[in-house]
Structures are given as C-alpha cells and as structure tokens.
Phi, psi and omega in degrees: 000128178282137175235148179284148173281170176304317184292323177296319180292321176298325177290329174300313180295320180297316184296329180263014180053041184247009179230129181226140171220138181300138185267008176092346181278122184296343176279348177272143179286164170231181191245153173248122185278172178302330180292344187093354177280151178263153181210165183255011180201164184203135168254124180257084187295334183299331180284340178272311184291348176292339176274111185299326180294312180294321180300318180292322177294321176298315181294320176299316182290324179288323175299316179294322179295318179295317178301318187283319185272337182201078182299325179301312179298319181304313184280334183274342181294137174258320188222134170270133186228128177211147187291150170286153351262348185301321188256001185299310180294324182295312182298323181291322179292322178295317177303313183297317185286328175293322176298315177300320187284322188255335187079357179265156178284132173240163177231169171222155177215147183220095184287157179256146179287139176235130181239119174237104188065239175259005180270128180243141178209171171244140185234126177272146172297139180309328179292340182270345188299327182290340181277346184242333184300116181058027180256161172275123183239148176241128181284144178224153180207147173287309180227124175263117174253290176252344184083012180300313180294323178294328177295320175298317177297317178300316177301318181294320182294320181297335176297335182250020175056032177289151179258104187277124188283172192275001179237148171243130179261138180210151171288312181229127173248103182255008185285334186085004184249138175278343178230143173233133186049037180063027178238143182294134176268124174250110187226157173280329179231121170250109180210113183286130173238125183304148175224129187235148162295154184302322180292338183253001186289117178294332183287319173301315182296333179279352183099007180287132178289141178261141177244119173275157180050062183304329178299328182279349183229034188299315180299317179298321182290311186282335182267000184280351183270000000 
C-alpha cells in the first residue's frame, strides 16, 4: 500500500489552502491559538477532512500506522475518541477503516467542550457512555498543538474508568513533542511550529497584528500576504 510522505501531506494542505505560515513581514498578521498562545503558522485540518476522499485516505493511513507501530493497541482498542468538532469526522472514519482492516467491531465517541465560568471540561453524549465505560479507548485529534483538548478528553474518560491506550492518533502534530499526555503521537505530519505567550511573542514586538480564532478569519489571514 502506497502512503504519502509528510511533505506530500503538507502539499495536500497547501493545495487546499489549509496551510499558512507567516512570511516574516511585520505588516502581515499572525495567529492566536485556542490555548491563548501566539504562533507563526496554522494547519486548518477542517478544510482537508471536508473532502470525503481525503478523509478516507487519512483514516486508512493512520489505521495502518497504528497497526504497524503498535499492533497491540490496534487490536485491544474498542473505541476511538476525539473532541468535537475538529476530530469528530476523523474518529468516525478511523472506526470504519479499523473495522474493515480487522473485522472486529469498533465504536467512536466525540465529547463536546463545556465552559462554565473559567472551568472547562468535555462532556459525552449519554448514548456514547456505553462505548467508553471501562473500555479500551484510543485518543484522536485533528491537530495537536499543546494537547489541552486531549487532556480534557482524558479527564472525562477517567470518570468512566476508561482504559486509555498508549498512542494518540493525529493528522498533524505541531507540538514538537513525540509524546502527549505520556502517549506516543502517531501523525501524518510532524512539524513543530513555535508558540509564545503574548508577552514573549516576537511577532507582536515587531508590530504584527494578532488574529484570534484563525478559522473564523481564514480569508483575512491567508489573503493578507
């Protein structure tokens, strides 16, 4: 089975205008991530997984990588779990391809973020609880930056005594870390993109405007160059 290289997957993102990197011009804006950190680059995975053909190819390759790199996790997993809304399509696609590859039943679950004051958490739909309670689950994410959303998912899973497996599946790992939450990251693209606190951001110091919620301002960001 032919699999794309990291550079080929990056080209897929580029072709779909789903990859952006600051050009060094202080008149060009930069981004503020969900974590509150500033950065000079962004992968917009949602523009890629919207293509059903590409989504299936992503799921096939990640399933194969999990099978090759950790067969034990592949077979022991019962449920793929990833946060809404970024990883919902991915977790479902992974479930479908894992069923095809192994012939065993898998499930998927995708908790939603809940914010009450300053407290953030992930909440599962009642129908999903049977798929995670005391089950072996593998975490999934479209893009890993700091792992903050995955930590919230992990906390929610532990409330139901889920057994979280030793690998995390992702389309893009931009964290610069080989492990997140002490779990090996298996990704199609591993590319470290710097992340700074606002007070330390060199782009802010150079006069670059920061754009929060880049997905909501994608045209402004990508057409500014």
